[in-house]
TORZAZA-480814 format. One record per residue (C-alpha): x, y, z; residue in three letters. Coordinates in pm, whole numbers, plus 50000, padded with zeros to 5 digits. Each point is the difference from the previous one (the first is absolute). Layout:
BEGIN
XYZALA/...
This chain:
BEGIN
604601729273605MET/503305001349818LYS/501294999249644ILE/503234981149936ASP/502845023049901GLY/500664979749686ARG/496465007149885LEU/500375037350064ILE/503035000949772ARG/497864985449721LYS/497475028650007ILE/499985019649676ASP/500695034250150PHE/500295015349653SER/496294992049944LEU/499175017250327ILE/501995030649891VAL/498135001849667VAL/496654996850178VAL/500935027550247LEU/501105023549720ILE/496634995049830ILE/498215006050332CYS/501965031950066ILE/499195012449650LEU/496374992150077GLY/500065020650320VAL/501435029649807VAL/497354997249728MET/497164996050253VAL/501295031650169GLY/499965018549670SER/496584986449901ALA/498445012050327THR/502075031850033HIS/497185024149916ASN/497164982050177LEU/498185020050265VAL/500894974150263SER/503655001149897GLY/502364971749915SER/501384992250347ASN/497254975050083ARG/500494981349674PHE/503784999250031ILE/499814988650361ARG/497554971949917THR/502124988849705GLN/503184998750210ILE/498224980950278ILE/498694975349741SER/503544994349871ILE/501334994850353ILE/497214975350077LEU/500804982749673GLY/503664996450097LEU/498964985950337ILE/497754975449816ALA/502944989449781ILE/502184993350306VAL/497174980250163PHE/499454978949688ILE/503704991549977LEU/499824981750334PHE/497824972949845PHE/500964974449739ASP/497755008149704TYR/498904963549985ASN/498145006650324THR/497465019749796PHE/499574970149768ALA/499034977850292ARG/497295024550100PHE/498655006249650HIS/496484987550080LEU/499495023150304PRO/501465028449791ILE/497514992649722TYR/497074999450245ILE/501085032650165ILE/500425017049660CYS/496484991249889ASN/498585008850343ALA/501535034749970LEU/498505004549654LEU/496594988950127LEU/500345024850286ALA/500565027649745VAL/496724991249828LEU/498155000950334VAL/501775027450195PHE/502025017849731GLY/500155037449958SER/501215024349736GLY/497105003049758SER/499125034350132GLU/503495012849910THR/501454977149732TRP/496884983749858GLY/500814964750121ALA/500044982250337ASP/503574987050012ARG/501105010350349TRP/499404987650354ILE/500065023950295ARG/501084987050342ILE/500385024150293ALA/500665029349770GLY/502534980649793PHE/499134993449636GLN/501584974149771PHE/499294983249668GLN/500024962050047PRO/500474992749629ALA/503575013450020ASP/500944972750248PHE/497764973349849VAL/502055001249679LYS/503074988750193ILE/498054973150185GLY/498604985649679ILE/503454999949838ILE/501224978950293ILE/497074976249949CYS/500514996949624ILE/503724993550052SER/499194971550236LYS/497454985549756MET/502505001249713LEU/502504980950213VAL/497444974050106ASP/498784994749642HIS/503295004049818LYS/499764966149830ASP/496345004249901SER/500005036649899LEU/498794992349647HIS/497014979750114LYS/496665017349957LEU/498984991150356SER/503075017850138THR/499455031249792LEU/496335001050100LEU/500974996550366LYS/502505028449980ILE/497505020949804GLY/497264994550259ALA/502485008150277TYR/500755033849844VAL/496565008549864LEU/498395002450345LEU/502115029450125PRO/499925015249651MET/496204999150002ALA/499855015550347LEU/502345028149892ILE/498105005649676ALA/496855003050209ARG/501405030050197GLN/500495010249709PRO/503745001849935ASP/500794991549638LEU/503675009850027GLY/500774975750284THR/497994972949823THR/502245005049697MET/503074997750225ALA/498824965850124PHE/499574987549644ALA/503425013549903PHE/502094984450276PHE/498054967249988THR/500664996749627PHE/503645009850053GLY/500524973850269MET/498404972849788LEU/502165009949704PHE/503224998550205ILE/498884966750149ALA/500034985949647GLY/496425001749880LEU/499814986949643LYS/499565025649724TYR/496834983549877LYS/498285008650327TYR/501235035749973ILE/498655001649645PHE/496634985650107ILE/499805024650290ALA/500695028749762GLY/497284988849760ILE/497514995650285VAL/500925034450132GLY/499425016449663ILE/496694982149944LEU/498785009050349SER/500625037349957MET/496385007749900PRO/498754981850308LEU/502595017550216ALA/498855033549860TRP/496434992850104LEU/501234991850351GLY/501795033350048LEU/498555028050206LYS/498945031449814ASP/502955020050133TYR/502404972549890GLN/498565000949647LYS/500375037750004THR/503664997050099ARG/500684977549703ILE/498175023149759MET/501865030050138VAL/503284980949969PHE/499304995249629LEU/499085036649956ASN/500495023350302PRO/498675029449799GLU/496424986550012ILE/499755013450356ASP/502905024150058PRO/498515016350311THR/498604968050150GLY/501364964749985ASP/502655009349745GLY/501375028050216TYR/502394978050199HIS/501844985149708ILE/500115032449799LEU/501565019050291GLN/502394971450068SER/501234998549640LYS/500385037749998LEU/502104998650318ALA/502214971849872VAL/500555016649662GLY/500705034350142SER/502894986450210GLY/502044994549683MET/503664990450061LEU/500985016350329PHE/496615008650150GLY/498685032550139LYS/501744995450333GLY/498934986350335LEU/496935018250140PHE/499695018949670LYS/497734978249790GLY/497015020649889SER/497604970549963GLN/501034987450342THR/500355031650204GLN/496875017249865TYR/497864969650071GLY/499094990449641PHE/501384964950045LEU/497584978250204PRO/501024973550255GLU/503545012249953ARG/501484985150319GLN/498614965149927THR/498864988149656ASP/501735027349797PHE/503235004050196ILE/501984989849690PHE/498485029549814SER/501285023050275VAL/503474985149971LEU/500045002149620ALA/498835036350002GLU/502445012350261GLU/503034977749936LEU/499434994049629GLY/501094970749789PHE/503244997950198ILE/498194995350330GLY/497414976149856ALA/502744980249828GLY/501994997750323ALA/496964985850180LEU/499454974549724LEU/503654989550023ILE/499644995350376LEU/496894979049947TYR/501864980249734GLY/502874992850239ILE/497554989850273MET/498094976049775LEU/503214985949854TYR/501254992050349LYS/496654983850083CYS/500194978249688ILE/503584990450088LYS/498904990150349ILE/497194978649856ALA/502474981949772ARG/502424993650287GLU/497384988350252ALA/500844967050165LYS/496544984949945ASP/496975003149775ASP/497825016750265PHE/502495028150043GLY/500365004349624ALA/496235001349944TYR/499505023450297LEU/502535025449872VAL/498664996349646THR/496465007950110GLY/501085029850209LEU/502145013049711SER/497094997249758PHE/497815018350252MET/502465028950036LEU/500605001349623ALA/496285001549929PHE/499475029450235HIS/502985018749856ILE/498874994649642PHE/496285006250068ALA/500625032650184ASN/502455014949751ILE/497984988049699ALA/496905015550155MET/501665033950044THR/501135001949637ILE/496804986649847GLY/501084964549913LEU/497494984250240MET/496645010350145PRO/500065017250338VAL/499984971250251THR/500845018450319GLY/503164979650063LYS/502725019050190PRO/503714998749919LEU/501964975450221PRO/502235015850267LEU/499305034949863VAL/496275007850030SER/498575012450326TYR/498164973250196GLY/500764981350321GLY/498634965349931THR/501234999449641PHE/503505009750112MET/499934974150278LEU/498824972349768SER/502765008149749ASN/502614999150275MET/498654966550120ILE/500434987149644ALA/503615012549998ILE/500524983350340GLY/498854966449866LEU/502245003549695ILE/502995008050225LEU/499064970350217ASN/500224976249704VAL/503335015249896ASN/501424997750352MET/499204962850019ARG/500984991449643ARG/502654975750124ASP/499624972850258LYS/502155006050305ILE/501694970450164ASN/500395003350374PHE/
């Protein structure tokens, strides 16, 4: 297997640099978040670094293939994605620790299929948008795309995993919007969404309803379900401009902040590095997303543009959802922060997304041999 030298020169190495800076910052913050754990931070740091290395290997591997290869195999990808989600419902684990069966264990290795399924479904939607470009505004086409997406969404909601279900809705809507969906359909979808809220409320689990109520007023249960968000907001606010210093955050180091190496890693960063550190991370994310949008606009074909658009919306949703959750602008959804939070499969899936985006950029021009 070999990549033509002219393609290598087209790789956006500046995007890779930005991603690596964010990853390195993540390793530092994971080390700080786990610094005072009984088991120590070495295991967490080692796992995070290994995940980043595996992610870089995955990026290199993905670059060997023309991204249109994935379009040709969209049906097998769709079948595999749904098979994985069905396997989670049958063989999944995690309820004893996290309250939901979202993981599959194989020979001692544990991974969350939904992280990879998101990428697979984005590939499938991109292919469908290309195939139905001229009939996008027909009701039959919209119903077909909706049915295509609703199956994996329903399987994920069944786990239950409301946050990932919301991510599916977000990037699907974003891709349809960029593909040129008429505003009247967007308006109708918004009205239907508002009118269906009472029904959606009835379909939520009790703990999901509690999360929403606590989001509206954390003080109703300050030592129970409201504890997470209250401690997170306290950590973020106490960081002020320059922060308390690395390894010196009181909420973090004394264990008041829950899930601090995963869901609330941004709170750790804001407490210890302050507004300056949090702002720097947001700027890095902004640069990363800007480059992704630029790559989507410069893609040589519609499939590449839709693929990068979907992946960009996916990354943007996770960034927004996590940070908004930590400062009380969204209910606690359990969504980690891309490239920063501790977690092997989540890191690997994000790096695969970056690999696909780089792939589209690398092949943005046709090469004449």
